[in-house]
C-alpha positions in Angstrom: 197.9 -193.5 3.2 197.0 -197.2 3.5 199.6 -199.8 2.8 199.0 -203.3 1.5 200.7 -206.2 3.3 200.1 -209.4 1.3 201.2 -211.6 4.2 198.1 -210.6 6.2 195.7 -212.7 4.0 196.4 -215.6 1.5 196.5 -214.6 -2.1 193.3 -215.1 -4.0 193.7 -215.4 -7.8 190.2 -214.3 -8.8 188.0 -211.3 -8.0 186.1 -213.3 -5.4 183.7 -212.0 -2.7 186.1 -210.8 0.0 184.2 -207.9 1.7 184.5 -207.7 5.5 181.5 -209.3 7.2 179.8 -208.0 10.4 177.3 -209.6 12.7 175.4 -208.0 15.6 174.7 -209.8 18.8 171.5 -208.7 20.4 172.1 -205.6 22.6 171.8 -206.6 26.2 169.5 -204.7 28.6 171.5 -204.7 31.9 168.5 -203.6 34.0 166.3 -206.3 32.6 163.1 -204.3 32.7 160.6 -204.1 29.8 161.5 -200.5 28.7 165.2 -201.3 28.4 164.4 -204.6 26.6 162.4 -202.7 24.0 165.1 -200.1 23.6 167.7 -202.9 23.1 165.6 -204.7 20.5 164.8 -201.5 18.5 168.4 -200.3 18.7 169.8 -203.7 17.5 167.4 -203.6 14.4 168.2 -199.9 13.8 172.0 -200.5 13.8 171.7 -203.5 11.5 169.8 -201.4 9.0 172.2 -198.5 9.2 175.3 -200.5 8.7 173.8 -202.5 5.8 173.6 -199.2 3.8 177.4 -199.4 3.4 178.2 -201.3 0.3 181.8 -202.1 1.1 181.0 -204.6 3.9 178.4 -207.2 4.5 176.0 -207.6 7.5 175.4 -211.3 8.2 173.0 -213.0 10.7 175.3 -215.4 12.4 178.4 -214.3 14.4 180.0 -217.6 13.4 180.1 -216.4 9.8 181.4 -212.9 10.6 184.8 -211.3 10.5 183.7 -208.8 13.2 181.1 -209.0 16.0 179.3 -205.9 17.4 178.1 -206.1 20.9 176.2 -203.6 23.0 174.6 -203.0 26.4 171.8 -200.6 27.6 171.6 -199.5 31.2 169.7 -196.8 33.1 172.1 -194.4 34.9 171.4 -191.1 36.8 170.2 -188.6 34.2 169.8 -190.9 31.3 170.6 -194.1 29.4 174.1 -195.5 29.1 174.8 -197.2 25.7 178.0 -199.1 25.3 179.2 -200.8 22.1 182.3 -202.7 21.1 183.7 -204.5 18.1 185.9 -207.6 18.2 187.7 -209.5 15.5 186.1 -212.9 15.7 189.2 -214.9 14.7 191.5 -213.3 17.2 189.0 -212.1 19.7 190.9 -208.7 19.6 188.9 -205.7 20.7 189.3 -203.1 17.9 186.8 -200.4 18.9 184.6 -199.3 21.8 182.2 -196.5 22.4 180.3 -195.4 25.5 177.6 -192.7 25.5 175.2 -191.4 28.1 172.0 -190.2 26.5 169.8 -187.8 28.5 166.7 -189.3 30.1 163.6 -189.2 28.0 161.3 -186.4 29.0 157.5 -185.9 28.4 157.1 -189.2 26.5 160.1 -188.6 24.3 162.3 -191.7 23.4 165.9 -192.2 22.4 166.8 -191.0 18.9 167.6 -194.5 17.4 168.4 -193.1 14.0 170.9 -190.6 15.4 172.6 -193.3 17.5 172.7 -195.8 14.6 174.1 -193.1 12.3 176.9 -192.3 14.7 177.9 -196.0 15.3 177.5 -197.1 11.7 179.5 -194.1 10.4 182.4 -195.0 12.7 182.4 -198.6 11.5 181.5 -198.5 7.9 182.9 -195.3 6.3 185.7 -195.9 3.8 188.4 -194.4 6.1 186.7 -195.7 9.3 187.4 -198.4 11.9 186.9 -201.6 9.9 188.5 -200.7 6.6 191.5 -199.2 8.4 192.0 -202.2 10.7 195.4 -203.9 10.1 193.9 -207.1 8.8 191.8 -205.4 6.2 194.6 -203.1 5.1 196.4 -206.3 4.0 193.6 -207.4 1.6 195.1 -208.8 -1.6 194.6 -206.4 -4.6 193.7 -209.5 -6.6 190.4 -209.5 -4.8 187.5 -207.1 -5.3 187.9 -205.8 -1.8 191.6 -205.3 -2.1 191.1 -203.4 -5.4 188.5 -201.3 -3.7 190.9 -200.4 -0.9 193.5 -199.4 -3.5 190.9 -197.1 -5.1 190.2 -195.6 -1.6 193.9 -195.0 -1.1 194.0 -193.4 -4.5 191.2 -191.1 -3.5 193.1 -190.2 -0.3 196.0 -189.1 -2.5 194.0 -187.5 -5.3 196.6 -187.8 -8.1 196.7 -189.6 -11.4 200.3 -190.5 -11.0 199.3 -193.0 -8.2 196.6 -194.7 -10.3 198.5 -197.3 -12.3 198.2 -200.2 -9.9 194.5 -199.4 -9.2 193.8 -199.2 -13.0 195.3 -202.7 -13.5 193.2 -204.4 -10.8 190.1 -202.4 -11.9 190.5 -203.7 -15.4 190.7 -207.2 -14.2 187.7 -206.7 -11.9 185.7 -205.4 -14.9 186.6 -208.4 -17.0 185.6 -210.9 -14.3 182.6 -209.0 -12.8 181.2 -206.7 -15.4 177.8 -206.5 -13.6 179.3 -205.3 -10.3 178.2 -201.7 -9.7 181.3 -200.9 -7.6 183.7 -201.7 -10.5 181.9 -199.1 -12.6 182.2 -196.6 -9.7 185.9 -197.2 -9.6 186.3 -196.8 -13.4 184.2 -193.7 -13.5 186.3 -192.1 -10.8 189.6 -193.0 -12.5 188.4 -191.6 -15.8 187.1 -188.4 -14.3 190.4 -188.0 -12.5 192.3 -188.2 -15.8 189.8 -185.8 -17.4 191.0 -183.0 -15.2 194.5 -183.4 -16.5 193.6 -183.9 -20.2 192.9 -181.5 -23.1 190.9 -181.4 -26.3 189.4 -184.5 -27.8 191.0 -186.7 -25.1 189.3 -184.7 -22.4 185.9 -185.0 -24.1 186.3 -188.7 -24.5 187.2 -189.2 -20.9 184.1 -187.3 -19.8 181.9 -189.5 -22.0 183.5 -192.7 -20.6 183.2 -191.5 -17.0 179.5 -190.8 -17.7 179.1 -194.2 -19.3 180.5 -196.1 -16.3 178.5 -194.0 -13.9 175.3 -194.9 -15.7 176.3 -198.6 -15.6 177.0 -198.3 -11.9 173.5 -197.0 -11.3 171.9 -199.6 -13.7 173.6 -202.5 -11.9 173.2 -200.9 -8.4 170.2 -198.6 -8.3 170.3 -198.5 -4.5 174.1 -198.1 -4.2 174.9 -194.6 -3.0 178.4 -194.7 -4.4 176.9 -195.4 -7.8 174.8 -192.2 -7.6 177.8 -190.2 -6.4 179.7 -191.4 -9.5 176.7 -190.2 -11.6 176.8 -186.9 -9.9 180.6 -186.4 -10.5 180.2 -187.4 -14.1 177.3 -185.0 -14.5 179.5 -182.2 -13.1 182.3 -182.7 -15.6 179.8 -182.9 -18.5 177.9 -179.8 -17.2 174.6 -181.5 -16.6 173.4 -179.5 -13.6 170.0 -181.1 -13.4 171.4 -184.7 -13.3 174.0 -183.5 -10.8 171.4 -182.3 -8.3 169.2 -185.4 -8.7 172.1 -187.8 -8.3 173.4 -185.9 -5.2 170.0 -186.1 -3.5 169.7 -189.8 -4.3 173.2 -190.6 -3.0 172.5 -188.9 0.3 169.0 -190.5 0.6 170.4 -194.0 0.1 173.0 -193.6 2.9 172.5 -190.5 5.0 174.9 -192.0 7.6 178.1 -192.0 5.4 180.2 -188.9 6.2 182.3 -189.6 3.1 179.4 -189.4 0.7 178.1 -186.3 2.6 181.5 -184.6 2.3 181.9 -185.5 -1.4 178.4 -184.3 -2.3 178.9 -181.1 -0.4 182.3 -180.5 -2.1 180.8 -181.1 -5.5 177.8 -178.8 -4.7 180.2 -176.0 -3.7 182.3 -176.3 -6.8 179.3 -176.5 -9.1 177.6 -173.5 -7.4 174.6 -175.4 -6.0 172.9 -174.3 -2.8 173.7 -176.0 0.5 177.1 -177.3 -0.4 179.1 -175.5 2.4 176.8 -176.6 5.2 176.8 -180.2 3.8 180.6 -180.4 3.5 181.0 -179.0 7.0 178.5 -181.6 8.4 180.4 -184.4 6.7 183.8 -183.3 7.8 182.7 -182.9 11.4 182.1 -186.7 11.7 184.6 -188.0 9.1 187.2 -190.3 10.6 190.1 -189.4 8.3 189.0 -187.1 5.4 191.4 -186.8 2.4 193.0 -183.4 2.7 191.7 -182.3 -0.7 188.2 -182.4 0.6 189.1 -179.1 2.4 189.7 -177.4 -1.0 186.0 -176.7 -1.4 185.8 -175.4 2.1 188.7 -173.0 1.5 187.2 -171.3 -1.6 183.7 -171.4 -0.2 185.0 -169.5 2.9 186.8 -167.1 0.6 183.6 -166.5 -1.3 181.7 -165.5 1.9 184.6 -163.4 3.2 185.6 -165.6 6.1 189.3 -164.9 6.1 190.2 -166.8 9.3 188.0 -169.8 8.4 189.5 -169.9 4.9 193.0 -169.9 6.2 192.3 -172.7 8.7 190.8 -174.8 5.9 193.8 -174.1 3.7 196.1 -175.4 6.4 194.0 -178.6 6.7 194.0 -179.0 2.9 197.8 -179.0 2.5 199.3 -182.4 1.6 202.8 -183.7 2.0 204.3 -182.9 -0.4 202.0 -180.0 -1.2 200.1 -179.9 -4.5 199.9 -176.7 -6.6 196.3 -176.0 -5.5 197.4 -176.4 -1.8 200.1 -173.7 -2.3 197.6 -171.4 -4.2 195.1 -171.8 -1.4 197.7 -170.8 1.2 198.7 -167.8 -0.9 195.1 -166.6 -1.3 194.3 -167.0 2.4 197.6 -165.4 3.6 196.8 -162.5 1.3 193.3 -162.3 2.7 194.8 -162.0 6.2 197.2 -159.3 5.0 200.2 -161.5 5.5 201.8 -160.5 2.2 205.3 -162.0 2.7 203.8 -165.4 3.4 201.4 -165.0 0.5 204.3 -164.3 -1.9 206.2 -167.3 -0.7 203.3 -169.7 -1.2 202.4 -168.1 -4.6 206.0 -168.6 -5.8 205.8 -172.3 -4.7 202.5 -172.7 -6.6 204.0 -171.2 -9.8 207.0 -173.4 -9.5 204.7 -176.5 -9.3 202.4 -175.2 -12.0 204.3 -172.7 -14.2 201.2 -171.8 -16.3 199.8 -170.0 -13.2 202.3 -167.2 -14.0 200.2 -166.4 -17.2 196.8 -167.4 -15.9 196.3 -167.2 -12.1 192.9 -168.9 -12.5 194.3 -171.9 -14.4 194.1 -174.4 -11.5 190.6 -173.3 -10.6 189.5 -173.6 -14.2 191.0 -177.1 -14.4 188.9 -178.2 -11.5 185.9 -176.3 -12.9 185.4 -173.9 -10.1 182.6 -171.5 -10.8 183.2 -167.7 -11.1 181.6 -167.2 -7.7 184.6 -169.1 -6.2 187.4 -167.9 -8.6 186.7 -164.2 -8.6 186.9 -163.6 -4.8 190.2 -165.6 -4.6 191.7 -163.6 -7.4 190.6 -160.4 -5.8 192.4 -161.3 -2.6 195.6 -162.0 -4.6 195.4 -158.8 -6.5 194.5 -156.7 -3.4 197.7 -158.0 -1.8 199.8 -157.3 -4.8 200.6 -161.0 -5.3 199.5 -160.9 -8.9 199.2 -157.9 -11.2 195.9 -156.1 -11.9 
């Protein structure tokens, strides 16, 4: 998980604008011919547009105003076009990232897929667990700033546990007081409230759901084109059981930033758990290009694979899901998938660990899946594998 080193940046005592800034120098056509010049211009514009979809950084016009500078070149090589990109820290001139790709030569009038190239590069740079936000200088952002608080929220998402949320809650409360019209502060509050909802009961649980929905609505009101705001609305709709709003918000989040593998993964995961079509394919697509997905993202993949009878795939996903130290659902997933593979001794060991971490499992094996609101299409196959292996009683 990310650490915060306050020595890296001076302390700022208000929730000021501290998002990383990025500038693009025009991509250089090394051949100098007209075709390459046109490719360079179109690609520069496409990359700017793609990266500007990420709300946790700012694209600026002048390199002299930027924290990071993106440079690129285009050159014809045997069999295609070579594209090279690099990113430097402007203040230190340190190279922090580079990419080189040879794209096949255009045939029969076809041209380079600018959108696909821009999607790849912008995803590497702008996703929450990507190159810029995980660069050492940014990891030291002061939590007293909006950006530092946002990083704390991203770290909390990586860990997925309310016991790590106290510091994030404090800076989020301050952020809300000072910038109540900022959509991202309502995204953070909606997430924190929804997280607590899963661990609450009775009237408290209902109140948390209502508050999570309220902040999600405010996030969308203040940031109608912010994909994170629409994801917050989707997550709130899931816990309140509003399937129509869930589907609409999911589609809107993806439409606003189809290049963010984190949003794609989260929407896919939520679709799986809520039983909506297309979730498994979407989650797999997001994870395939995600720089450092939180391990709990694989939870949806585990139980979706169980539901379709993919025993090997489910077990591989369960291994990827397991955190250090393991959480109760991690151990349950390993027990289910070992049972599915016929590895009964291993399944018993992991089930015992799950019960030790969550004793209520002994009386209700579906307890964790119910807490996280897994549909019966996910719960029933998992329980069947456990019963078939004799891990739990009939």
